[in-house]
N, CA, C and O atoms as CSV, one atom per row, in Angstrom:
chain,resi,resn,atom,element,x,y,z
A,1,GLN,N,N,9.090,-2.351,18.491
A,1,GLN,CA,C,7.651,-2.160,18.220
A,1,GLN,C,C,7.667,-1.188,17.280
A,1,GLN,O,O,8.203,-0.083,17.353
A,2,VAL,N,N,6.940,-1.747,16.242
A,2,VAL,CA,C,6.682,-1.474,14.851
A,2,VAL,C,C,5.531,-0.818,14.841
A,2,VAL,O,O,4.486,-1.355,15.207
A,3,GLN,N,N,5.604,0.489,14.395
A,3,GLN,CA,C,4.698,1.196,13.452
A,3,GLN,C,C,4.238,1.821,12.109
A,3,GLN,O,O,5.113,2.473,11.539
A,4,LEU,N,N,3.224,1.759,11.592
A,4,LEU,CA,C,3.321,1.763,10.247
A,4,LEU,C,C,2.105,2.904,10.030
A,4,LEU,O,O,0.912,2.771,10.303
A,5,VAL,N,N,2.717,3.943,9.514
A,5,VAL,CA,C,1.457,5.317,9.030
A,5,VAL,C,C,1.632,4.842,7.055
A,5,VAL,O,O,2.312,4.350,6.154
A,6,GLU,N,N,0.433,5.475,7.463
A,6,GLU,CA,C,-0.193,5.254,5.651
A,6,GLU,C,C,-0.243,6.979,5.470
A,6,GLU,O,O,-0.487,7.574,6.519
A,7,SER,N,N,-0.092,7.597,4.580
A,7,SER,CA,C,-0.264,8.232,4.319
A,7,SER,C,C,-0.893,8.967,2.479
A,7,SER,O,O,-1.201,7.900,1.948
A,8,GLY,N,N,-1.088,9.681,1.785
A,8,GLY,CA,C,-1.740,10.319,0.684
A,8,GLY,C,C,-2.842,10.141,0.267
A,8,GLY,O,O,-2.890,10.424,-0.930
A,9,GLY,N,N,-4.007,9.722,0.763
A,9,GLY,CA,C,-5.302,9.149,0.131
A,9,GLY,C,C,-6.088,10.232,0.059
A,9,GLY,O,O,-6.232,11.050,0.968
A,10,GLY,N,N,-6.525,10.259,-0.842
A,10,GLY,CA,C,-7.663,11.168,-0.892
A,10,GLY,C,C,-9.039,11.264,-1.952
A,10,GLY,O,O,-9.928,10.486,-1.607
A,11,LEU,N,N,-9.258,11.829,-2.795
A,11,LEU,CA,C,-10.601,12.244,-3.654
A,11,LEU,C,C,-9.676,12.423,-4.383
A,11,LEU,O,O,-8.543,12.879,-4.233
A,12,VAL,N,N,-10.583,11.784,-5.710
A,12,VAL,CA,C,-9.946,11.778,-7.073
A,12,VAL,C,C,-11.288,11.470,-8.287
A,12,VAL,O,O,-12.408,10.968,-8.192
A,13,GLN,N,N,-10.400,12.129,-9.542
A,13,GLN,CA,C,-11.206,11.423,-11.025
A,13,GLN,C,C,-10.999,9.961,-10.919
A,13,GLN,O,O,-10.356,9.292,-10.109
A,14,ALA,N,N,-11.734,9.630,-11.983
A,14,ALA,CA,C,-11.537,8.026,-12.857
A,14,ALA,C,C,-9.817,8.904,-14.041
A,14,ALA,O,O,-9.542,9.947,-14.635
A,15,GLY,N,N,-9.338,7.857,-13.793
A,15,GLY,CA,C,-8.524,8.256,-14.543
A,15,GLY,C,C,-7.142,8.936,-14.343
A,15,GLY,O,O,-6.264,9.065,-15.196
A,16,GLY,N,N,-7.112,9.489,-12.601
A,16,GLY,CA,C,-6.232,10.206,-12.166
A,16,GLY,C,C,-5.100,9.498,-11.949
A,16,GLY,O,O,-4.777,8.539,-12.651
A,17,SER,N,N,-4.238,10.047,-10.688
A,17,SER,CA,C,-3.371,9.045,-9.817
A,17,SER,C,C,-3.186,10.044,-8.567
A,17,SER,O,O,-3.319,11.257,-8.405
A,18,LEU,N,N,-2.766,8.810,-7.657
A,18,LEU,CA,C,-2.465,9.569,-6.166
A,18,LEU,C,C,-1.057,8.439,-6.220
A,18,LEU,O,O,-0.628,7.644,-7.056
A,19,ARG,N,N,-0.607,8.914,-4.719
A,19,ARG,CA,C,0.476,8.628,-4.547
A,19,ARG,C,C,0.427,8.232,-3.504
A,19,ARG,O,O,-0.129,9.066,-2.790
A,20,LEU,N,N,1.058,6.331,-2.326
A,20,LEU,CA,C,0.677,6.694,-1.068
A,20,LEU,C,C,1.996,6.319,-0.496
A,20,LEU,O,O,3.063,5.966,-0.999
A,21,SER,N,N,1.630,6.485,0.567
A,21,SER,CA,C,3.113,6.931,1.717
A,21,SER,C,C,3.190,5.684,2.667
A,21,SER,O,O,2.000,5.372,2.706
A,22,CYS,N,N,3.926,4.671,3.548
A,22,CYS,CA,C,3.775,3.608,4.043
A,22,CYS,C,C,5.427,4.517,4.938
A,22,CYS,O,O,6.508,4.640,4.361
A,23,ALA,N,N,5.170,4.949,6.214
A,23,ALA,CA,C,6.410,5.440,6.677
A,23,ALA,C,C,6.630,4.356,7.799
A,23,ALA,O,O,5.486,3.984,8.060
A,24,ALA,N,N,7.402,3.741,8.501
A,24,ALA,CA,C,8.090,2.654,9.014
A,24,ALA,C,C,8.869,3.395,9.908
A,24,ALA,O,O,9.780,4.179,9.645
A,25,SER,N,N,8.292,2.975,11.283
A,25,SER,CA,C,9.082,3.313,11.936
A,25,SER,C,C,9.617,1.391,12.614
A,25,SER,O,O,8.846,0.441,12.744
A,26,GLY,N,N,11.622,1.420,13.002
A,26,GLY,CA,C,11.649,-0.274,13.523
A,26,GLY,C,C,13.174,-0.346,12.827
A,26,GLY,O,O,13.270,0.508,11.946
A,27,SER,N,N,13.989,-0.883,12.942
A,27,SER,CA,C,15.472,-0.552,12.276
A,27,SER,C,C,15.634,-1.595,12.174
A,27,SER,O,O,16.507,-2.002,12.941
A,28,PHE,N,N,14.999,-2.672,11.269
A,28,PHE,CA,C,14.673,-3.965,10.140
A,28,PHE,C,C,14.066,-3.776,9.612
A,28,PHE,O,O,13.298,-4.656,9.223
A,29,PHE,N,N,13.938,-2.268,9.133
A,29,PHE,CA,C,12.950,-2.325,7.751
A,29,PHE,C,C,13.330,-2.631,6.174
A,29,PHE,O,O,12.634,-2.921,5.201
A,30,ARG,N,N,14.648,-2.452,6.346
A,30,ARG,CA,C,14.922,-3.401,5.289
A,30,ARG,C,C,14.952,-4.137,4.969
A,30,ARG,O,O,14.852,-4.353,3.761
A,31,VAL,N,N,15.167,-5.319,6.163
A,31,VAL,CA,C,15.054,-6.873,5.468
A,31,VAL,C,C,13.604,-6.933,5.459
A,31,VAL,O,O,13.412,-8.087,5.076
A,32,TRP,N,N,12.393,-6.372,5.654
A,32,TRP,CA,C,11.188,-6.910,5.760
A,32,TRP,C,C,10.202,-6.820,3.931
A,32,TRP,O,O,10.330,-6.004,3.017
A,33,THR,N,N,9.303,-8.030,4.061
A,33,THR,CA,C,8.643,-8.115,2.819
A,33,THR,C,C,7.885,-7.108,3.801
A,33,THR,O,O,7.667,-7.203,5.009
A,34,MET,N,N,7.424,-5.717,2.517
A,34,MET,CA,C,6.029,-4.840,2.714
A,34,MET,C,C,5.454,-4.926,1.911
A,34,MET,O,O,5.890,-5.378,0.852
A,35,ASP,N,N,3.559,-4.308,2.165
A,35,ASP,CA,C,2.567,-5.263,1.329
A,35,ASP,C,C,1.522,-3.291,1.600
A,35,ASP,O,O,1.458,-2.417,2.464
A,36,TRP,N,N,0.873,-3.604,0.035
A,36,TRP,CA,C,-0.786,-2.528,0.720
A,36,TRP,C,C,-1.675,-3.541,-0.162
A,36,TRP,O,O,-1.661,-4.094,-1.262
A,37,TYR,N,N,-2.534,-3.430,1.118
A,37,TYR,CA,C,-3.963,-4.278,1.237
A,37,TYR,C,C,-4.762,-3.277,0.699
A,37,TYR,O,O,-4.261,-2.247,0.248
A,38,ARG,N,N,-5.945,-3.480,0.704
A,38,ARG,CA,C,-7.141,-2.346,0.658
A,38,ARG,C,C,-8.068,-3.786,1.172
A,38,ARG,O,O,-8.034,-5.012,1.274
A,39,GLN,N,N,-9.176,-2.132,1.466
A,39,GLN,CA,C,-10.232,-2.955,2.429
A,39,GLN,C,C,-11.805,-1.979,1.208
A,39,GLN,O,O,-11.903,-0.808,1.575
A,40,PRO,N,N,-12.641,-2.263,0.236
A,40,PRO,CA,C,-13.287,-1.134,-0.484
A,40,PRO,C,C,-14.530,-1.459,0.448
A,40,PRO,O,O,-14.461,-1.970,1.565
A,41,PRO,N,N,-15.531,-1.118,-0.133
A,41,PRO,CA,C,-16.671,-0.567,1.014
A,41,PRO,C,C,-18.106,-2.755,0.902
A,41,PRO,O,O,-18.492,-3.578,0.071
A,42,GLY,N,N,-18.175,-2.535,2.006
A,42,GLY,CA,C,-18.333,-4.454,2.185
A,42,GLY,C,C,-17.810,-5.232,1.703
A,42,GLY,O,O,-18.511,-6.244,1.705
A,43,LYS,N,N,-16.916,-5.376,1.249
A,43,LYS,CA,C,-16.034,-6.390,1.305
A,43,LYS,C,C,-14.516,-6.824,1.985
A,43,LYS,O,O,-13.873,-6.127,2.771
A,44,GLN,N,N,-14.148,-8.110,1.483
A,44,GLN,CA,C,-13.221,-8.043,2.570
A,44,GLN,C,C,-11.904,-7.525,2.361
A,44,GLN,O,O,-11.779,-7.100,1.213
A,45,ARG,N,N,-10.696,-7.391,3.191
A,45,ARG,CA,C,-9.667,-7.048,2.373
A,45,ARG,C,C,-8.756,-7.925,1.777
A,45,ARG,O,O,-8.686,-9.097,2.146
A,46,GLU,N,N,-7.905,-7.373,0.705
A,46,GLU,CA,C,-7.282,-8.088,-0.433
A,46,GLU,C,C,-5.713,-7.717,-0.608
A,46,GLU,O,O,-5.505,-6.516,-0.437
A,47,LEU,N,N,-4.546,-8.502,-0.917
A,47,LEU,CA,C,-3.574,-8.308,-0.914
A,47,LEU,C,C,-4.046,-7.426,-2.771
A,47,LEU,O,O,-4.835,-7.731,-3.666
A,48,VAL,N,N,-2.801,-6.010,-2.519
A,48,VAL,CA,C,-2.754,-5.234,-3.752
A,48,VAL,C,C,-1.607,-5.407,-4.926
A,48,VAL,O,O,-1.567,-5.623,-6.138
A,49,ALA,N,N,-0.368,-5.096,-3.428
A,49,ALA,CA,C,0.843,-5.188,-4.090
A,49,ALA,C,C,1.911,-5.691,-2.654
A,49,ALA,O,O,1.805,-5.521,-1.440
A,50,ALA,N,N,2.931,-6.372,-3.533
A,50,ALA,CA,C,3.824,-6.462,-1.926
A,50,ALA,C,C,5.398,-6.808,-2.404
A,50,ALA,O,O,5.512,-7.591,-3.346
A,51,ILE,N,N,6.875,-6.142,-1.666
A,51,ILE,CA,C,7.989,-6.270,-2.207
A,51,ILE,C,C,8.368,-6.030,-1.262
A,51,ILE,O,O,8.167,-5.220,-0.357
A,52,THR,N,N,9.401,-7.353,-1.653
A,52,THR,CA,C,10.585,-7.431,-0.530
A,52,THR,C,C,11.961,-7.369,-0.298
A,52,THR,O,O,12.531,-7.365,-1.389
A,53,SER,N,N,12.453,-7.338,0.281
A,53,SER,CA,C,13.649,-6.414,0.895
A,53,SER,C,C,14.746,-6.193,-0.623
A,53,SER,O,O,15.530,-5.351,-1.062
A,54,GLY,N,N,14.303,-7.263,-0.936
A,54,GLY,CA,C,15.463,-7.108,-2.373
A,54,GLY,C,C,15.066,-6.175,-3.628
A,54,GLY,O,O,15.870,-5.483,-4.254
A,55,GLY,N,N,13.441,-6.296,-3.928
A,55,GLY,CA,C,13.347,-5.821,-4.492
A,55,GLY,C,C,11.894,-6.163,-5.286
A,55,GLY,O,O,11.177,-5.214,-5.605
A,56,THR,N,N,11.533,-7.377,-5.555
A,56,THR,CA,C,11.189,-8.108,-6.507
A,56,THR,C,C,9.495,-7.670,-5.687
A,56,THR,O,O,9.023,-7.966,-4.589
A,57,THR,N,N,8.971,-6.855,-6.845
A,57,THR,CA,C,7.451,-6.897,-6.768
A,57,THR,C,C,6.709,-8.260,-7.429
A,57,THR,O,O,7.076,-9.134,-8.215
A,58,ASN,N,N,4.972,-7.856,-6.391
A,58,ASN,CA,C,4.074,-9.186,-7.044
A,58,ASN,C,C,2.676,-8.131,-6.778
A,58,ASN,O,O,2.567,-7.475,-5.742
A,59,TYR,N,N,1.843,-8.105,-7.685
A,59,TYR,CA,C,0.519,-7.354,-7.899
A,59,TYR,C,C,-0.295,-8.272,-7.378
A,59,TYR,O,O,0.170,-9.398,-7.204
A,60,ALA,N,N,-1.747,-7.985,-6.998
A,60,ALA,CA,C,-2.588,-8.582,-7.904
A,60,ALA,C,C,-2.865,-8.270,-8.915
A,60,ALA,O,O,-2.222,-7.299,-9.315
A,61,ASP,N,N,-4.061,-8.928,-10.028
A,61,ASP,CA,C,-4.082,-8.936,-10.858
A,61,ASP,C,C,-4.588,-6.992,-11.497
A,61,ASP,O,O,-4.217,-5.963,-12.061
A,62,SER,N,N,-5.518,-7.616,-10.907
A,62,SER,CA,C,-6.304,-5.594,-10.990
A,62,SER,C,C,-5.838,-4.829,-10.794
A,62,SER,O,O,-6.518,-3.828,-10.567
A,63,VAL,N,N,-4.497,-4.725,-10.739
A,63,VAL,CA,C,-4.086,-3.225,-11.090
A,63,VAL,C,C,-2.789,-2.967,-11.679
A,63,VAL,O,O,-2.101,-1.955,-11.815
A,64,LYS,N,N,-2.589,-4.896,-12.167
A,64,LYS,CA,C,-1.029,-4.951,-12.964
A,64,LYS,C,C,-1.480,-3.546,-13.740
A,64,LYS,O,O,-2.556,-3.013,-14.013
A,65,GLY,N,N,0.321,-3.153,-14.004
A,65,GLY,CA,C,0.402,-2.327,-15.246
A,65,GLY,C,C,-0.494,-0.273,-14.996
A,65,GLY,O,O,-0.592,0.688,-15.759
A,66,ARG,N,N,-0.809,-0.461,-13.930
A,66,ARG,CA,C,-1.432,0.331,-12.876
A,66,ARG,C,C,-0.860,1.350,-11.764
A,66,ARG,O,O,-0.827,2.555,-11.516
A,67,PHE,N,N,-0.296,-0.282,-11.089
A,67,PHE,CA,C,-0.228,0.268,-10.049
A,67,PHE,C,C,1.288,0.038,-9.836
A,67,PHE,O,O,1.612,-0.963,-10.475
A,68,THR,N,N,2.642,0.737,-8.996
A,68,THR,CA,C,3.462,0.745,-8.703
A,68,THR,C,C,4.184,0.294,-7.576
A,68,THR,O,O,4.761,1.285,-7.127
A,69,ILE,N,N,4.374,-0.435,-7.075
A,69,ILE,CA,C,4.879,-0.287,-5.642
A,69,ILE,C,C,6.396,-0.147,-5.540
A,69,ILE,O,O,6.982,-0.300,-6.612
A,70,SER,N,N,7.193,0.129,-4.410
A,70,SER,CA,C,8.704,1.089,-4.280
A,70,SER,C,C,8.784,1.326,-3.029
A,70,SER,O,O,7.803,1.752,-2.421
A,71,ARG,N,N,10.096,1.069,-2.354
A,71,ARG,CA,C,10.702,1.441,-1.108
A,71,ARG,C,C,11.757,2.326,-0.875
A,71,ARG,O,O,11.978,3.100,-1.807
A,72,ASP,N,N,12.344,2.410,-0.063
A,72,ASP,CA,C,12.974,3.594,0.478
A,72,ASP,C,C,13.487,3.155,1.567
A,72,ASP,O,O,13.227,3.633,2.672
A,73,ASN,N,N,14.321,2.133,1.346
A,73,ASN,CA,C,15.146,1.939,2.972
A,73,ASN,C,C,15.457,3.165,3.710
A,73,ASN,O,O,14.970,3.451,4.803
A,74,ALA,N,N,16.337,3.907,3.019
A,74,ALA,CA,C,17.341,5.056,3.363
A,74,ALA,C,C,16.154,5.808,4.174
A,74,ALA,O,O,16.516,6.755,4.871
A,75,LYS,N,N,15.163,5.575,4.160
A,75,LYS,CA,C,14.322,6.715,4.725
A,75,LYS,C,C,13.143,5.590,5.778
A,75,LYS,O,O,12.525,6.096,6.715
A,76,ASN,N,N,13.037,4.543,5.539
A,76,ASN,CA,C,11.863,3.384,6.188
A,76,ASN,C,C,11.173,3.354,5.317
A,76,ASN,O,O,10.494,2.328,5.348
A,77,THR,N,N,10.944,4.043,4.402
A,77,THR,CA,C,8.955,4.246,3.698
A,77,THR,C,C,8.952,3.124,2.544
A,77,THR,O,O,9.902,2.478,2.102
A,78,MET,N,N,7.463,3.088,2.159
A,78,MET,CA,C,7.014,2.577,1.014
A,78,MET,C,C,6.726,3.248,0.300
A,78,MET,O,O,7.165,4.377,0.519
A,79,TYR,N,N,5.992,3.128,-0.781
A,79,TYR,CA,C,5.297,3.260,-1.906
A,79,TYR,C,C,4.536,2.659,-2.722
A,79,TYR,O,O,4.892,1.733,-3.451
A,80,LEU,N,N,2.673,3.468,-2.623
A,80,LEU,CA,C,2.760,2.637,-4.037
A,80,LEU,C,C,2.147,3.760,-4.529
A,80,LEU,O,O,1.423,4.409,-3.774
A,81,GLN,N,N,2.328,4.131,-5.764
A,81,GLN,CA,C,1.805,4.501,-7.121
A,81,GLN,C,C,1.125,3.910,-8.125
A,81,GLN,O,O,1.319,2.936,-8.852
A,82,MET,N,N,-0.262,5.256,-7.910
A,82,MET,CA,C,-0.910,4.617,-8.457
A,82,MET,C,C,-1.990,5.563,-9.606
A,82,MET,O,O,-2.666,6.506,-9.194
A,83,ASN,N,N,-1.995,5.202,-10.787
A,83,ASN,CA,C,-2.540,5.554,-11.761
A,83,ASN,C,C,-3.354,4.867,-12.288
A,83,ASN,O,O,-3.596,3.709,-11.947
A,84,SER,N,N,-4.317,5.939,-13.898
A,84,SER,CA,C,-5.429,5.238,-14.368
A,84,SER,C,C,-6.422,4.795,-13.201
A,84,SER,O,O,-6.892,3.658,-13.256
A,85,LEU,N,N,-6.773,5.667,-12.113
A,85,LEU,CA,C,-7.577,5.080,-11.005
A,85,LEU,C,C,-9.150,4.483,-11.667
A,85,LEU,O,O,-9.790,5.012,-12.576
A,86,ILE,N,N,-9.518,3.198,-10.874
A,86,ILE,CA,C,-11.592,3.233,-11.357
A,86,ILE,C,C,-12.114,3.183,-10.491
A,86,ILE,O,O,-11.728,2.409,-9.615
A,87,PRO,N,N,-13.246,3.980,-10.301
A,87,PRO,CA,C,-14.208,3.737,-9.137
A,87,PRO,C,C,-13.895,2.601,-8.313
A,87,PRO,O,O,-13.670,2.786,-7.117
A,88,GLU,N,N,-13.863,1.677,-8.710
A,88,GLU,CA,C,-13.365,0.485,-8.076
A,88,GLU,C,C,-11.977,-0.455,-7.337
A,88,GLU,O,O,-11.768,-1.586,-6.898
A,89,ASP,N,N,-11.104,1.092,-7.578
A,89,ASP,CA,C,-10.225,1.266,-7.099
A,89,ASP,C,C,-10.600,1.802,-5.706
A,89,ASP,O,O,-9.757,1.650,-4.822
A,90,THR,N,N,-11.834,2.450,-5.379
A,90,THR,CA,C,-12.098,3.246,-4.047
A,90,THR,C,C,-12.084,1.523,-2.495
A,90,THR,O,O,-12.714,0.466,-2.457
A,91,ALA,N,N,-11.375,1.946,-1.856
A,91,ALA,CA,C,-11.085,1.322,-0.531
A,91,ALA,C,C,-10.222,2.539,0.754
A,91,ALA,O,O,-9.952,3.740,0.775
A,92,VAL,N,N,-10.037,1.288,1.733
A,92,VAL,CA,C,-8.903,2.116,2.779
A,92,VAL,C,C,-8.030,0.775,1.943
A,92,VAL,O,O,-8.268,-0.311,1.415
A,93,TYR,N,N,-6.709,1.832,2.285
A,93,TYR,CA,C,-5.593,1.530,2.030
A,93,TYR,C,C,-4.777,0.639,3.019
A,93,TYR,O,O,-5.248,0.927,4.119
A,94,TYR,N,N,-4.116,0.010,3.140
A,94,TYR,CA,C,-3.337,-0.285,4.336
A,94,TYR,C,C,-2.380,-0.420,4.271
A,94,TYR,O,O,-2.357,-1.158,3.285
A,95,CYS,N,N,-0.958,-0.246,4.675
A,95,CYS,CA,C,0.036,-1.006,5.044
A,95,CYS,C,C,0.588,-1.807,5.995
A,95,CYS,O,O,0.212,-1.854,7.166
A,96,HIS,N,N,1.549,-2.490,5.472
A,96,HIS,CA,C,1.311,-4.073,6.614
A,96,HIS,C,C,2.593,-4.826,6.400
A,96,HIS,O,O,2.799,-5.086,5.215
A,97,THR,N,N,3.765,-5.359,7.486
A,97,THR,CA,C,4.165,-6.328,7.363
A,97,THR,C,C,4.383,-7.424,8.726
A,97,THR,O,O,3.703,-7.622,9.733
A,98,SER,N,N,5.461,-7.919,8.303
A,98,SER,CA,C,4.602,-9.354,9.421
A,98,SER,C,C,6.665,-9.921,9.846
A,98,SER,O,O,7.742,-9.873,9.252
A,99,THR,N,N,6.112,-10.423,11.282
A,99,THR,CA,C,7.880,-10.735,11.597
A,99,THR,C,C,7.098,-12.500,11.836
A,99,THR,O,O,5.908,-12.784,11.694
A,100,VAL,N,N,8.047,-13.279,12.160
A,100,VAL,CA,C,7.748,-14.642,12.490
A,100,VAL,C,C,6.875,-14.548,13.050
A,100,VAL,O,O,6.152,-15.285,12.378
A,101,SER,N,N,6.033,-14.069,14.131
A,101,SER,CA,C,5.412,-14.301,14.648
A,101,SER,C,C,4.564,-12.986,15.394
A,101,SER,O,O,3.988,-12.909,16.479
A,102,MET,N,N,4.755,-12.084,14.378
A,102,MET,CA,C,3.604,-10.748,14.920
A,102,MET,C,C,3.357,-10.357,13.433
A,102,MET,O,O,4.328,-10.372,12.677
A,103,ASN,N,N,1.609,-9.858,12.755
A,103,ASN,CA,C,1.187,-8.990,12.197
A,103,ASN,C,C,1.360,-7.329,12.548
A,103,ASN,O,O,0.890,-7.091,13.661
A,104,TYR,N,N,1.970,-6.012,11.812
A,104,TYR,CA,C,1.349,-5.062,12.248
A,104,TYR,C,C,1.065,-4.494,10.769
A,104,TYR,O,O,1.800,-4.449,9.782
A,105,TRP,N,N,-0.235,-4.084,10.963
A,105,TRP,CA,C,-0.534,-3.229,10.246
A,105,TRP,C,C,-0.886,-1.120,10.636
A,105,TRP,O,O,-0.977,-0.551,11.724
A,106,GLY,N,N,-0.965,-0.677,9.526
A,106,GLY,CA,C,-1.149,1.211,10.144
A,106,GLY,C,C,-2.074,1.269,9.786
A,106,GLY,O,O,-2.716,0.381,9.224
A,107,ARG,N,N,-2.499,2.757,10.116
A,107,ARG,CA,C,-4.712,2.251,10.085
A,107,ARG,C,C,-5.181,2.844,8.989
A,107,ARG,O,O,-6.313,3.271,9.218
A,108,GLY,N,N,-4.660,3.171,7.387
A,108,GLY,CA,C,-4.997,3.061,7.004
A,108,GLY,C,C,-5.772,4.175,6.183
A,108,GLY,O,O,-6.679,4.712,6.818
A,109,THR,N,N,-5.574,4.622,4.871
A,109,THR,CA,C,-5.719,5.931,4.658
A,109,THR,C,C,-6.939,5.894,3.387
A,109,THR,O,O,-6.788,4.805,2.832
A,110,GLN,N,N,-7.747,6.434,2.913
A,110,GLN,CA,C,-9.039,6.068,2.546
A,110,GLN,C,C,-8.576,6.395,1.135
A,110,GLN,O,O,-7.525,7.015,0.975
A,111,VAL,N,N,-9.180,6.075,0.299
A,111,VAL,CA,C,-8.976,6.598,-0.973
A,111,VAL,C,C,-10.181,6.629,-1.698
A,111,VAL,O,O,-10.717,5.575,-1.355
A,112,THR,N,N,-10.962,7.209,-2.515
A,112,THR,CA,C,-12.127,7.306,-3.165
A,112,THR,C,C,-11.835,7.694,-4.609
A,112,THR,O,O,-10.740,8.211,-4.830
A,113,VAL,N,N,-12.696,7.503,-5.633
A,113,VAL,CA,C,-12.378,6.931,-6.740
A,113,VAL,C,C,-13.644,8.036,-7.319
A,113,VAL,O,O,-14.474,8.206,-6.426
A,114,SER,N,N,-13.951,8.760,-8.511
A,114,SER,CA,C,-15.571,9.518,-8.394
A,114,SER,C,C,-15.503,9.141,-10.265
A,114,SER,O,O,-14.781,9.676,-11.107
A,115,SER,N,N,-16.422,8.162,-10.430
A,115,SER,CA,C,-16.633,8.129,-12.120
A,115,SER,C,C,-17.085,9.217,-12.371
A,115,SER,O,O,-17.356,9.521,-13.533
């Protein structure tokens, strides 16, 4: 059973920063590709960033240069450092991973950026 728990969301002014964390249970964290998704109000969920087991990263164009994804395999934890936040970053942010047969999602953490 895989459980993902996000934390670190909140209310921040435009230009500010937040750091999200995703704590994962399970023995195979170090081999999983991990992702951050977000769902803005009234919109579909979208991929924000991904990190492979080897540390290769990928970002949505809208966050490149502002967000940094990272992981600490010793702590079974993934992070998303978000800088230079803009109101368009307002969304519920979800942690995600998948195996061959299953998709796993956290419950999400709300990020609100005020202008």
